[in-house]
N, C-alpha and C positions, 0 to 999 in steps of 0.2 A: 630285432632284439631290443633296440633302444626304445622302440614304441611300446613293447610289452612291459619293460621296466617302468616307463613313464606312466603306463596305465596302473600298475601296481602302486606306484608312489602316490598317485592322485586318488586312490581308492583304498584307504586303510580299512582293515577288518575290525571286528568288535574289540580286538586287543589293541587297536590303535596303530598297528604296524602295516606296512605295505602288503597288499594281498591280491591274489588272483584265484582264491579258493572258490570252488563251486558253492553256489548259494549266496555269494557276496557280490557287491557292485563291481569289483575288479574283474570278476569272471565274466559278468554280463558285458562289461565294456570290451573285454577281449573278444567275445563273441561278435559284437557289433563291428569291431575293427576288422576282423577277418572276413566277415560277411560283406562288408563294404568294399574291401579290396578285391574279393572274388567276383562280386557283381560288376565292379569297374573293369575287371579283366575279361568279362563277357561270359562267365559261367552262369548256369541256372542255379540260383542259391535258395535253399530253404533252411529254416531253423526249426529243428525238432525239439519240442518241449516235453519234459517229463517231470515227475515228482520224485523227491528223495528225502531221506532223513538227514536234517542238518543239525550239526552240533559244533559249537565254536567257543573256545575259552575267551573270556572277557578280560583276562589278565593272567599274570603268571601264578599258577597254583603254588601253594607252600605246604611243606611237610616238615614238622619239627619235633624234636624231643625236648620237652621243657625241663624234665627232671627224671632220674637223678643226675644226668648230665645234660648239658645244653648244646644242642646241635641243630643247625639248619641243613637239611638234606638237599643236595644239589639236584635240580630237576634234570632229567635225562641221564645224568651221570650216576646218581644214587637212587633215583626213584622215577616213576612215571605215573601221572594221574590217570585213573580210569575215567571213562566217559560218564561222569556223575556230577552232581552239584551238592553244595552244602558246606557247612563249617562245623568242626567239632574240636573241642579241647577237653580231654577226659583221661581218666585212668585207663591203662591197658589191661586187657584180659585175653589170654589165648583161648581159642576154641579147642575142643577135643579132637583127637585123631592125628595130632602132629607126630611125625616119625623122625626122631633125632637120636642118634645119627641116621642119616638117610640110607636106605637100602640101595644096592647097585642099580636097580631099575625102579621106575615110579611105583609107589605103593601107598602114599598118603591119601587118606580120604577125609582129611581135616575140613570141617565145615560142610560136609556133603549131606548131612542129615540134621534134623532138629535136635536129635540126641546129643550132637556135639556141642550144643549150647546149654546143656543141663547145668543149672547153677550159675548161668551168666547173669551178671548184675546189670540191670537196665541203666543205660546212660554211658556205659563204657565203650571204648574203642576195641574192636575185636581183632586179634592177631590170628591169621589163618595161613596155613601152609598150602602151596600149590599141590595139586594131586589129581585124583581120578575122576573128578566131575567138573562141569563147566564153572567158570568163575562166577557167573551170574547166579548159579544155584547157591554157592557159598554166601554171596552177598544177600540174597533174599532170605536165607536162613538166619543170617546175622541181624537183618532188619527186623524179622519176626521176633527175635529174642530181645529186641530193644537196644541194639547197638547204635551208637550215634556216628560211627565211622568204621571203616574196615581197612586193615593193612594185610595185603596178600604177599607173602614172600616166596621166592623160588624154592623148589623142593630140595635141591642139593645133590641130585643124581648127576652123573656125567652129562654135560650138555644142558643142564638145568640149574645153573648156579648163579649166573649174573643177573643184572637188573633186567626185568622183563616188562613188556607192554601187553596187557591182556585185553581181550574183547569181552564185554559183559553181555552174555546171552544166557537165557534160562535153559532148562533141561531139554526143551524142544528146539533150541537154537534161535529163539526169538530175542531180539535186542531188548535190553532193559536200560533205563537211565535212572539209577537210584538217586533219591533225594538226600542220601547221606554220602559223604565223600569217600572215595576208594583210592587207596595208594598201592602201587605195585613196587616191590623192591627186591633186592638180591637175597640169596640164602644167608650170606654172612650177616647182613644187617638184621634180617628177621631173627636169626639164631641169637644174635647179641641181645636183641630186645627180649627174646624168650628167656635167656639166662638172667637178665636183670629182673624180670618178673619173678622167676623162681627164687632168686636170692632174696628178694623183698619179702616174699611169702615165708621163706625159711627163717628170716631174721626178724620178722614182724615189723618191718619198716614200710615206709610209704611206697606205693606201687609206682611204676614209671608213668609219667604223664606225657601224652602225645597230643599234637595239634595238626589238623589237616584242614586246608581251606581250598576249595575248588569252586570257582564261579564260571558260569557258562550260559550261552544262549542255546535254546533247543527249539527246533521247528520240525515236527514230524512230516510236514507237508510242503517242503520248500520246492522252488522251481529250479530246474537245471536244463541245460541246452546242449544239443549237438548242432554243429554247422555242417550242412551237406551242400556241396557244390559240384554240379555235373557239367561235363563238357557237352557242347552242343552237337559235336560230331561223335562218331563211333557207334558200333553195333550195340543196341540196347539189350540184346540177348547175351552179350559177352561183356560183362562189367568188371573192370578192374577197380577195386577199392584201394585208395591210398589214404592212410590215416595216421594221425598223431593225437595224443590227448592234449587238450588245451588247458585243462585245469591244473592248478597248483595245490599244494597242501602246506599249511603253516607258513604262508608268506608269498613272495613274488614268484617262486618256482621258475627261475630263469634257466637253470640247467634242466630241471625236471618239471615241465617239459616245454618251456618256451623254445628251447633249442630244436626239438623235433617239430614243433608247430611251425617255426620259421623255415625249417628245411622243406617241408611239403608245401608251404605257402610260396616259397621261392621257385620250387619246381613247377607248381601250378601256373605261376605268372609267366615263366619262361615258355610254357607249353600252350599259352593261350591262343596262338595262331597255328598250332599244329592240328591237323585233322587225323586223330588216331584211328586205328582199325577197330579197337575195342573202346567202348565208352569208358571214360574216366570219371570216377566218383571220389572226389576228395572229401574226407570227413575229419572234422576236429571234434573229438569226443569230450564230453564232460564226465566228471565223477570217476575217472580212472583210479585216482588216488584212494578212493573210498571203496574200491572193489569192482572195477570195470563197469560201473553203473551205466555209463553212456553207451558203450558198445553192446552190453547185454540187452539194454532196452532196444537198441536199434535192431539187433539180430532177432530178438524175441518177437518184434512187431512186423517182421517181413512175412508176406504170404509165402506159401511153398513155391509159387511161381517166381516171385521176386527173389527168393533165396536161390533158386535154381539158376538164375541168370547171373549171379555173382560167381565169376570163375576164379578169382584170386584176391588176396588181400596182402598189402605191403604196409608194414608198420614202422614208424620212426619214433622210438622211445628213448630219448636222451642222445644227443649227437654232438656234444661239445665238451666232454669231461676233460679237465686239464690233465689229470693223472689217469690217462684213458686206457681202456682196452678196445680192441676192434671186435665187436660182437656181431655175429650173424645168427639170425633166428633159424633154428632147425627143430622140428617137432620131436626128434629123438635126442636132442641135446640136454645137458644138465640144467637144472634151475639156477638162475643167477645168484640166488641167496643160499639155498641149501646145498648147491653143487652136487646134487644127485638127480637122477632121472625119475621124476615123480609122475609122469603122464605119458601114455602111449596113444597112438592114433592109428586108424585103419590105413592100409596101404594106399588107398585112393587119395587120402589126405597127405600122407607122408611122401609118397613118390613124387607127386606134383609139386609139393613144397620145396623139394630139392632143386627145382629148375631155377628159381630166383636165387636160392641159396648159393648155387654153383656160379651163377652170374656174378654175384658179389664177391665170392672167393677169387674168381678169375680176375676181377677188377683190382682187388687189393694185391694180388700177386703181381699184377702189371705195374703197380706203383711201389712195389717193394715193401709192402706191409704184411705182417703176420695177421692171423685172425683166430678167433675163438668161437666155438659154437655154443649157443644157449637155447634153452627151451622157450617157447612162447608163454609159458605159465607166468602170470603176473603182468602180461602186456595185453593190449587190446586184440592182438593177433590170436590170442587164446580163445576169445569169444567166437571168432570165425572158424578156427580149427575144430572146436567142439561142435559147431554147426555143420561140419562136413566140408568146409571150404579150405582149400590149400592156402598157405600163408607163409611169408617170410618177412624179413625186415632187418633193421640195423640198430645197434645201440653201442654206446661207449662206456656203459657202466656208471654206477653212482660214485660219489666222491668219498666213499667210506671204506672200500673193500679191496684194495689192490694186494694180491698175494705175490709171493716171491716168483712163482711160476709165471705170472702175468708180467712182472717186471722183466723177467728174462725174455719174454716175447715182444713186449712193447716199449721197454725202457721205462722212464719215470722212476718212481721211488716206492719202496715198501711203505704202506700206510695210505692215508687219504690225502686230500688236497691240503689240509691244514698241517700235514706232516706228522700226525700222531701215529705212534706205534705202540701196541699192536694195531694192525690195520683196520680191524672190524670195530671201529669206535663210533660209527654213526655218521660222521661228516655233517654237511649242511643240509643235505637232501632228506626230506621225510621226517625230520626231527623237529618237534615243537620247541619254541622259545629260543631258537638260535638266530633265526631271521637272516641267515647269511647266504641263502641261495639266490644271490643277486647277479647282475650282469658280470661282475668280476669273477664269478664262479664258473665262467665259461672260457674256453680257449678258441679264439677265432680261427686259428689254423686247423684245429681238429674239426670245427664246425664246417670248414670249407671242404676238406677232403672227404668227410663223411657225407656231406650234402651232394658232392659230385658222385660218390659211389651210389647213393640212393637214387639220384637222377638217372644214372646209368641203367639200373634195373627197372625203374619206372618206364623209361622209354622202350626198353626191350619188351617188357610185358604188355605195353600199350599196343604193340604191333605183333604180339605172339599169335600164331595161327594154330598151334597144336594143343597146348595145355588149356588155353582159354576156351577152345571149342568144346571141351568136356563139360562146360557149363550149360550146354543144351540139354543135358540129362537131368531129369527131375531129382532133386535132393530132398530127402525127408528131413524133418526137424528132430534130431536127437535131443536128449535131455541136455540142457545147457547148464553151465555151472552157476551156482548161486553166488551172490556177492561175497559171502564169507568164504566160499571155496576159492574164489578168484583172488581174494586179498592176499597180499604177500607180507603184510606188516604186523598182524596181530594174531595171537593164539587165543583159543577159547577156553582151554583148560590146561 
């Protein structure tokens, strides 16, 4: 863990802050570090290279109201930048189709057609309400109408009121990176700006003046890497994949997921002299934070025979949260973020996945710890489940989202590691411009008992003779999730 932090510190990203993000020197240094240790431990190591779309901020974006009031909106707390570039300072003008007050369910089509920009004055910043079409469609229509910037505010229906972070894709779901800046904000802020505009028009006074500045580096063809290390022993027709994602997002990524990466690295090093019954394949995936890019690339590029030889996957995704939960992956469990069951799997996947699940539950019972079941959605295990491979794994949750029910189960406090209440405030993990997911954002005691629990199920599955033997049966390649389907952080409309 200290080594991963030192790598981040020695390799700042484009914003000048410590980083292990995919596409940046800190990630490649992490890859080389893990590959070196696994080679030294006697594993057969390969580095799988693939291409991805890289976007990184070069500084802290700004969003301001210049007049009639002066206010600098706080990034993450009051607004989020869309993946866009550019600078604009101009009068505000709403697009057509805004529905205020909002209806009980989503109904606004603001900005979804060129007609919503009839009469739009070239050079102004467009104010658009979230609604029934993709955010990118709204932005493209605004660009075509001559807007120099876009502000998209939440719609205001139940569950759609707070500050949002949106993914900019067109009507076909293709990524766009506008060359005009795009700001996402809450319903209340957007509604206040709308009221200011309407009052200015009614009174014949100056329109609100807004300013947005977003600077970034964009590389549609960047390099990313998976580290794959195989045991020399074990049946190659019965492969146990043990994985964690090595990449960070917006910084050092020490909790998410240097902790999981360290967990499986430690297990691999301790098992270097073990001759397992099943072949062990330890994989550190890249691009997980961007939509499971590394695991999707890996699974997509297996031949049917190679896929059929993988009998199981075990995933370690965050294993040291200070204000922790004890999470065990279960294909029928609720999603970590939405807390609802969003995905179901065939019985062949589900039933076998419960084997490792139950091993972990029994282990936690034996040391007097409660547990909670979570879906693999949003983890690299999801890529394997979707390909027909049973999977389980462990996680301790992010530092943002401890509920009262979880406090009752695991102790700790309501809120996140920083002590903020209500609890779903974001924390250090996965949030830009906070740079606080460092070594201090990990609890060594939690890392220890979670790593022991993970080692327990790895060893058991390494010598399993029943579930793993099912991998002799040829598995077909079902449709795998796209990156946008796998991502857990951004909405598209």
